[in-house]
N, C-alpha and C positions, 0 to 999 in steps of 0.2 A: 326191477327198476322202481325208482321212487318217483312220485308225482312232483312236478315243479311247485315251488313254494308260491303261495298266493301273493299277488301284488297288491300293495296297499295304494290304491288310486289316490287317496287324499294326500298321502305323503309324497307321491310322485308329482302330483299337481303343484304342491307347494314348492318342491325342489325346482321344477321347470319354471314356475313364475319367478322365483328368486334368481335363477340363472338368466332368464330373459331380461329382468330388470338390471342385473349387473352388466350384461352385455350392452344394453342400451346406454347405461351410464358411462361405460368405457368408451363407446363410440362417440357419445356427446362430449366427453372429456378430451378426446384426441385432438380437437382443434386447438384449444389453448395449450395443451401439452406439446403439440407440434411447434407452436410459436416459441415456447420456452426452449425446446430442444434446438431449434434453429438458431436462436440468439446465443445459446451456450456453445454450440458447435461451430457457428459461423456460416452455416448453410443458408442459401437464398438471400444473402446480404449483398447489397450493391456498394461497391467501393467507388465513390465518386471520383477519386483520383485516377482510377483505372477505367472510367467510363469512356466509351468510344466517342470520338469527336469527328465531325464531318470535315475532312481535310480538303474537300472540294470548295469550301467557302473561302473567298478571298476577303478577309477582314481588313486588309490593308487599304481598301478603297470602297467607296460607296457610289451608287448610281441613283439618280433621281428618276423615278418613273412617274410620268404625268398621264392622267386618264382623261379621255374625251369621249363623248357619246352623242350620236346624231341619229335622226330618223329621216328616211327619204320617202316623202309623199305617202305617209301612213299615219293613222290616228293613235299613235303611241307617244307617251312621254317617257323619255329614256335619259338616265343620268348616272354618273358614277357616284358612289356613296362617299368616296374620298377623292379629292382632286389630284393628289399625288402621294407618293410614299418614297422613302429612301431605303434601298436594299443593298446588301453586299452581293457581288457576283457569286453564283453558286448556291445562294440561299433560297430555299423554297418559300415563296410568298403568296399571299392571297389578297385579291381585291374584290369588291362587290359592286355590282351595278343594280339599279332598280328600274323596272319598266312597268308602265301602267297602260292598259288598253282603254282608251277613252270612247271607243265606239260601243254601241249597245248590241254588238254581236261579236262572235269569235273572230279573231284575226291571227293569221300565221305569218311570222317573219323570220328572216335569216340575217344574222349579224355577220358582217364582213370586216375583218380587222385591217388596219393599215398602221404603219410605223414611221416615226420620224426620229432621227434621220433614216432614210430608206435602208441603209445597210444594217440597221438595228434588227430588222426582221429575222435575219439569220442567226442572231444571238439571243433572241427572245423566245424561250421554249415554253409553250403552254402545255401543262400536264393535264389539265382539266379545264374545259371552257364551254360556256353556253353557246359559243359560236360554232361548235362542232356539229350541232343539230338544229333543225328548224324548231322554233318556239311558237306554240299556239297558246294564246291567252283568251280566256272566256271574256264575255262582255264585262267591262269594269274591273277585271282582275289586275291585281298588283303583285309583282313577283320580284324577289331578290335573286340575283344570279351571280355566282362566283366565277372567278377565273384564277386558277392556281398556276403559277409560273416560276421559272428560274431564269435569271439573266446569266448567260454562259460566261464563265471567267475568261474566255478567249476574246471577249469584247475588247476592241482597241481601247487603250488607256485614255486616248484623247476624247472619247465619248463619255460625257458625264451625265447626260440627260437622254432618256428615251421617252417618246410620246407614243402611247398606245391609244389608237382611236378606233371606235367601232361605229359602223353605220348599219342600222337595221333597214332592210328592204322587205316590202310585203311580197310574199310568195304564195303560190297555190297551196291549197290544203285547208281551205275554209269555204263557207257558204258564199261569201261575197265574191270570191274569185270564180266560183262556179256560175254565179248569176251573171257576172261580167262576160264570161265565155259564152253563155247562152245568148246574151244580147248581141255580141259580136257575130255569132253564127246566124242570127235571123235577119 
């Protein structure tokens, strides 16, 4: 048997370094090559004429949504950031309200919605709303709070305006409520 041939470590090192550099360059070049390949082959291109449309939106009519904000016996300033908006039934829309705690301690409140006309409540679908949970604001805190909604296309055609009104009530969940309870108990 013959002994294996000696390995030239310098030649092997140069070959491995060259191979590693080429592989890195190939990986780096894949991103622009992929873009070129996609544009030539038509892959990953959006055809805007075939883009899906939301068939639930009734673009044949519009509904005016008016916003109102109130507080009931609590130290907050509360207002809608827009007084009204015009939406198409079935369209997802968002409105924002702003609240400021004017007390120098934390206060917790809960917003209760009401609708005008009263039947509008069953056709006004809130997808996300600050009214779903209690809101605790630190002393002097100012917060913007969104409500994401859809007006149901089944809304009767004779209803052209919906008024969404929120009233914030102070609720337990802060120091002041605990101190009031202690005073009542003594």
